ZAMARGU-4260 file (C-alpha; in steps of 0.2 Angstrom, whole numbers, plus 5000, padded with zeros to 4 digits):
<rodrens>
0) 5582/5478/5682 | 5584/5483/5665 | 5570/5496/5655 | 5572/5505/5641 | 5564/5524/5639
5) 5560/5533/5626 | 5569/5552/5630 | 5569/5558/5615 | 5554/5561/5598 | 5557/5568/5580
10) 5551/5570/5565 | 5548/5580/5548 | 5537/5585/5534 | 5539/5587/5517 | 5539/5606/5513
15) 5529/5602/5499 | 5506/5603/5505 | 5493/5592/5494 | 5476/5597/5496 | 5458/5592/5495
20) 5460/5604/5483 | 5469/5602/5472 | 5466/5584/5472 | 5449/5589/5467 | 5456/5597/5449
25) 5469/5579/5447 | 5454/5565/5450 | 5434/5564/5453 | 5432/5567/5471 | 5430/5579/5483
30) 5435/5590/5496 | 5419/5587/5508 | 5422/5567/5501 | 5438/5566/5508 | 5434/5573/5525
35) 5420/5564/5531 | 5426/5547/5521 | 5445/5549/5529 | 5444/5563/5538 | 5460/5571/5528
40) 5461/5590/5523 | 5478/5590/5518 | 5495/5577/5514 | 5513/5581/5511 | 5522/5577/5495
45) 5540/5574/5495 | 5551/5582/5483 | 5560/5573/5467 | 5579/5575/5475 | 5570/5568/5494
50) 5573/5549/5498 | 5563/5540/5510 | 5583/5541/5520 | 5584/5562/5519 | 5564/5563/5527
55) 5570/5549/5538 | 5589/5559/5544 | 5577/5576/5547 | 5567/5566/5559 | 5581/5556/5568
60) 5592/5571/5569 | 5577/5581/5580 | 5576/5566/5591 | 5594/5565/5595 | 5592/5583/5599
65) 5579/5580/5612 | 5588/5565/5619 | 5601/5577/5622 | 5610/5563/5614 | 5626/5564/5597
70) 5621/5552/5583 | 5636/5545/5587 | 5631/5538/5606 | 5618/5527/5595 | 5625/5509/5593
75) 5606/5502/5588 | 5596/5509/5570 | 5582/5499/5566 | 5571/5510/5551 | 5551/5504/5547
80) 5551/5508/5528 | 5540/5502/5514 | 5543/5511/5501 | 5565/5513/5504 | 5576/5520/5496
85) 5584/5504/5485 | 5583/5487/5483 | 5599/5489/5494 | 5606/5492/5507 | 5595/5497/5519
90) 5589/5514/5520 | 5596/5510/5537 | 5612/5508/5532 | 5607/5522/5521 | 5603/5534/5535
95) 5619/5527/5547 | 5630/5537/5534 | 5622/5553/5533 | 5621/5551/5551 | 5641/5551/5551
100) 5643/5536/5562 | 5647/5516/5556 | 5650/5503/5564 | 5632/5498/5573 | 5620/5485/5571
105) 5606/5494/5555 | 5594/5486/5547 | 5575/5491/5539 | 5559/5483/5546 | 5547/5480/5534
110) 5530/5477/5543 | 5521/5490/5533 | 5509/5501/5543 | 5514/5491/5557 | 5533/5493/5554
115) 5534/5509/5569 | 5528/5494/5582 | 5536/5482/5576 | 5558/5493/5576 | 5551/5500/5594
120) 5548/5480/5598 | 5563/5476/5590 | 5576/5492/5599 | 5564/5487/5617 | 5570/5468/5618
125) 5587/5474/5609 | 5588/5487/5626 | 5580/5479/5640 | 5596/5463/5634 | 5607/5476/5638
130) 5615/5474/5621 | 5615/5492/5615 | 5612/5510/5626 | 5601/5520/5615 | 5595/5515/5598
135) 5587/5526/5586 | 5568/5519/5579 | 5563/5528/5565 | 5547/5525/5554 | 5550/5537/5536
140) 5539/5531/5518 | 5538/5541/5500 | 5518/5534/5499 | 5515/5546/5484 | 5526/5534/5474
145) 5519/5521/5473 | 5501/5528/5471 | 5489/5526/5455 | 5488/5545/5454 | 5471/5542/5443
150) 5463/5528/5457 | 5454/5538/5468 | 5451/5526/5481 | 5469/5527/5487 | 5477/5543/5480
155) 5464/5551/5494 | 5474/5546/5508 | 5493/5545/5511 | 5505/5553/5512 | 5526/5554/5514
160) 5535/5558/5531 | 5542/5553/5546 | 5544/5548/5563 | 5560/5545/5573 | 5562/5542/5594
165) 5579/5538/5603 | 5578/5522/5616 | 5586/5522/5630 | 5591/5511/5645 | 5585/5514/5660
170) 5581/5509/5678 | 5562/5514/5678 | 5550/5505/5664 | 5545/5515/5647 | 5541/5501/5637
175) 5530/5492/5649 | 5525/5477/5633 | 5524/5477/5618 | 5513/5466/5607 | 5515/5460/5586
180) 5504/5449/5575 | 5502/5444/5557 | 5491/5435/5545 | 5496/5433/5527 | 5481/5425/5523
185) 5474/5443/5518 | 5494/5448/5509 | 5484/5454/5493 | 5469/5463/5503 | 5481/5476/5503
190) 5497/5476/5493 | 5509/5481/5482 | 5508/5466/5469 | 5526/5472/5460 | 5544/5464/5460
195) 5558/5465/5448 | 5564/5453/5439 | 5576/5452/5422 | 5577/5473/5421 | 5560/5471/5419
200) 5545/5476/5431 | 5532/5462/5434 | 5516/5465/5442 | 5505/5481/5447 | 5519/5496/5456
205) 5502/5505/5463 | 5492/5501/5481 | 5480/5493/5479 | 5468/5492/5491 | 5451/5483/5495
210) 5443/5494/5505 | 5430/5485/5517 | 5437/5473/5521 | 5451/5483/5526 | 5443/5494/5537
215) 5432/5477/5548 | 5448/5467/5551 | 5456/5483/5557 | 5445/5487/5570 | 5441/5469/5576
220) 5460/5469/5579 | 5463/5484/5583 | 5453/5483/5600 | 5460/5462/5602 | 5477/5472/5603
225) 5475/5487/5615 | 5465/5473/5624 | 5482/5463/5628 | 5490/5475/5632 | 5479/5482/5645
230) 5479/5462/5653 | 5499/5459/5654 | 5500/5477/5662 | 5481/5475/5676 | 5473/5490/5667
235) 5459/5494/5658 | 5457/5506/5649 | 5450/5519/5657 | 5469/5520/5665 | 5475/5525/5647
240) 5481/5546/5649 | 5482/5544/5626 | 5479/5529/5612 | 5490/5536/5597 | 5481/5525/5582
245) 5488/5521/5566 | 5482/5538/5558 | 5476/5528/5544 | 5455/5533/5541 | 5445/5545/5554
250) 5432/5530/5555 | 5443/5517/5561 | 5450/5526/5574 | 5434/5532/5580 | 5423/5514/5580
255) 5441/5508/5588 | 5441/5522/5604 | 5420/5519/5603 | 5422/5502/5608 | 5437/5498/5618
260) 5427/5514/5628 | 5442/5527/5628 | 5437/5547/5623 | 5442/5554/5610 | 5448/5568/5618
265) 5459/5555/5625 | 5466/5549/5607 | 5478/5558/5597 | 5473/5561/5580 | 5487/5569/5568
270) 5481/5561/5547 | 5469/5580/5545 | 5486/5588/5543 | 5496/5571/5535 | 5485/5557/5531
275) 5492/5541/5530 | 5510/5540/5532 | 5510/5521/5536 | 5525/5517/5547 | 5530/5534/5551
280) 5513/5539/5557 | 5512/5533/5577 | 5528/5542/5578 | 5522/5558/5568 | 5508/5559/5580
285) 5520/5556/5595 | 5531/5569/5593 | 5518/5580/5589 | 5509/5575/5604 | 5525/5577/5617
290) 5530/5594/5607 | 5514/5603/5611 | 5513/5597/5631 | 5499/5583/5630 | 5512/5567/5632
295) 5518/5570/5653 | 5529/5559/5663 | 5521/5546/5670 | 5506/5544/5661 | 5501/5532/5650
300) 5503/5530/5629 | 5497/5517/5619 | 5505/5516/5604 | 5493/5504/5590 | 5493/5497/5571
305) 5488/5487/5559 | 5494/5486/5541 | 5494/5478/5523 | 5503/5459/5526 | 5491/5458/5537
310) 5503/5462/5551 | 5494/5473/5567 | 5504/5478/5586 | 5504/5489/5602 | 5514/5495/5612
315) 5510/5502/5630 | 5522/5516/5635 | 5521/5522/5655 | 5531/5539/5649
</rodrens>
């Protein structure tokens, strides 16, 4: 039986840090309000000359080093992003070129904040099916460029960053199951409702969000996605060693954990340091927890996320 296992993780955050204190001077908000409502203290902002592919490149190199393989050994690249370098070619193809490799499939996945879970599920199927041996799965975002910095309800939430994993064939189960869902009827609740036609921008090129609706929906479907993963693998919440949620809002994370009966001591929380980095947030948090020694061999790790669309999903991993 062929399985896929995560053999290496990596992450990257831009050098520039934007604190809540700085945001106080930009919009009508306060450090206390941001901390209590979101749990965010600071976020990273990409430099003017940095693109999503550059962030992805740094995270990918770190993941490859951790896996102990060369870029030339990668035979599939899937990159989750909402903020591609250009309309096309895909940011995955650009990343492939920057890694100095070619020939293997490379494509983007657009599922917003659930993007990494979607990309991981897709790569898992390629590896399990024997279509590739080593897959590079990346989440990379530069949300600072699609934010209205005068809108205090959204500009305080997001940051830039990238996370990556190498998924490798194994005779031991690593990715136990993945579960993906979407409901396009909620597409206007969280969106960047803009497009380009005839060389002109049509619509609003900034993040638009109905905060209360997103909050309620997220708590509902995240609980369902976790319960689905547990049921398929005949496990209970108490069997989960680490829950790694999409890092959107501390209240969503706390509420989801409470409904599931998972203590916060078993939840990886990193959004205080990098905010909501959309498709990058789960692999960023995963890499941090792997590198600081919290995640150990044999443990059950559960990933879950929800994003605009709405999209949502989970992935259960035996480390």
